[in-house]
C-alpha positions as CSV (number, residue, x, y, z in Angstrom):
1,M,-4.7,-3.9,-47.7
2,T,-4.5,-2.4,-43.6
3,V,-7.3,-3.0,-40.8
4,A,-8.5,-0.8,-38.4
5,A,-10.2,-0.8,-35.3
6,K,-14.0,-0.2,-34.9
7,Q,-14.2,0.3,-31.7
8,V,-12.5,0.4,-28.9
9,T,-12.8,-3.4,-27.0
10,E,-10.4,-4.1,-30.1
11,C,-7.8,-1.9,-28.9
12,T,-5.2,-4.4,-27.0
13,A,-4.0,-3.2,-23.3
14,C,-0.1,-2.3,-22.9
15,Q,1.9,-5.4,-21.2
16,P,3.7,-5.3,-18.4
17,G,8.0,-3.9,-19.5
18,F,5.9,-1.9,-21.9
19,F,4.0,1.4,-22.1
20,C,2.3,3.1,-25.1
21,P,1.8,7.1,-24.9
22,S,-1.2,8.1,-27.2
23,E,-1.2,7.3,-30.8
24,N,1.6,5.2,-30.9
25,V,0.8,1.9,-33.1
26,E,3.9,0.2,-31.3
27,P,4.8,-1.1,-27.8
28,Q,7.6,1.1,-26.4
29,E,10.4,-0.9,-24.1
30,C,9.9,0.8,-20.5
31,P,13.4,2.4,-19.8
32,P,16.6,1.8,-17.4
33,G,15.3,4.1,-14.4
34,A,11.6,3.3,-14.6
35,Y,9.0,0.6,-14.1
36,C,5.8,0.0,-16.5
37,P,2.8,-2.2,-15.3
38,Y,-0.6,-3.3,-17.1
39,D,-1.3,-0.9,-18.8
40,S,0.8,1.8,-19.1
41,S,0.5,5.0,-21.0
42,Q,4.3,6.6,-19.8
43,P,7.0,4.9,-17.4
44,V,6.7,5.0,-14.0
45,L,9.9,6.2,-12.1
46,C,11.3,4.4,-9.9
47,P,12.2,6.3,-6.6
48,K,15.0,8.5,-4.9
49,G,17.1,6.6,-3.1
50,T,17.1,3.7,-5.9
51,Y,18.0,2.5,-9.2
52,N,17.3,0.0,-11.7
53,P,19.6,-0.9,-14.7
54,R,17.5,-2.7,-16.8
55,N,14.8,-1.5,-19.3
56,K,11.4,-4.2,-19.7
57,S,10.7,-3.6,-16.1
58,M,7.5,-4.0,-14.6
59,S,6.8,-3.0,-11.1
60,L,8.4,-1.1,-8.5
61,A,10.2,-4.4,-6.7
62,E,12.7,-3.8,-9.4
63,C,14.1,-0.6,-8.7
64,Q,17.2,-1.8,-6.2
65,G,18.3,0.5,-2.7
66,C,21.0,2.7,-4.0
67,L,24.6,0.3,-3.8
68,A,27.1,0.4,-0.7
69,G,29.7,3.0,-2.4
70,Y,26.9,5.3,-4.2
71,F,24.1,7.8,-3.2
72,C,20.9,8.0,-5.6
73,N,19.7,11.3,-4.9
74,L,17.2,11.8,-7.9
75,T,14.1,9.9,-9.9
76,G,14.5,7.4,-12.9
77,L,18.2,6.7,-12.0
78,G,19.1,3.2,-14.2
79,N,23.0,2.5,-14.1
80,V,24.5,4.7,-11.5
81,V,27.8,2.9,-12.4
82,A,27.6,3.6,-15.2
83,F,28.1,7.3,-14.7
84,G,31.3,7.1,-13.7
85,S,32.7,9.5,-10.6
86,K,28.6,11.0,-10.5
87,Y,27.1,9.0,-8.1
88,L,30.1,7.4,-6.5
89,C,30.0,8.5,-2.9
90,P,32.7,11.3,-2.1
91,L,35.8,11.8,-0.3
92,G,35.4,12.5,3.6
93,S,31.5,10.6,3.8
94,Y,30.3,7.4,3.7
95,C,27.6,5.7,1.7
96,P,26.1,1.8,3.2
97,S,23.7,0.2,1.1
98,G,20.2,0.8,0.7
99,N,20.7,4.5,2.5
100,G,21.4,6.2,-1.4
101,L,19.9,9.7,-0.4
102,K,22.7,11.3,0.1
103,P,26.2,10.8,1.6
104,I,26.8,11.0,5.0
105,P,29.3,12.6,6.4
106,C,32.2,10.6,8.4
107,L,32.7,11.6,12.0
108,A,34.3,14.4,13.3
109,G,37.7,12.6,13.6
110,T,37.8,10.3,11.4
111,Y,38.2,10.5,7.8
112,F,37.7,8.4,4.2
113,D,40.8,9.2,1.7
114,N,41.4,6.2,-0.5
115,G,42.9,8.2,-3.9
116,T,42.0,7.8,-7.0
117,L,39.1,6.9,-8.8
118,G,40.5,5.0,-11.3
119,N,38.7,0.9,-11.8
120,E,40.4,-0.9,-9.1
121,S,40.4,2.4,-6.8
122,V,36.2,2.5,-6.9
123,S,36.3,-1.3,-6.1
124,K,38.3,-0.6,-2.8
125,N,36.4,2.7,-2.5
126,L,33.3,0.0,-3.2
127,A,34.2,-1.7,-0.3
128,T,35.8,0.3,2.2
129,S,33.2,2.5,2.0
130,I,30.4,0.4,3.1
131,N,30.9,1.5,7.2
132,S,34.0,2.7,7.1
133,C,35.5,6.3,7.3
């Protein structure tokens, strides 16, 4: 026998890390790139300049400043590393940690050209692109 709620006080608030869209029976896990505080009806996207690779996040504090060597110019970014070169700081610029809105061009008279974007080179790019061109 199915039991139905008879009044609004029988409905349970959605817990942090989950969201409860209207007319949905079960809470949904908060996706990467967002957070879901207590009583959420939809995920709140992490702001530009941040990313969040985890699901079930509960607060804005879980949105991290963009990684050094990457730029995070959109809201709601999940794992920027998983996108390959899409958010990797381009040659001729640098992207310091936490300053992820857009790549910063190298100063006149300097450049950064570290070759290919293979796995080993990506690590080298991240290490050297933090403060140098």
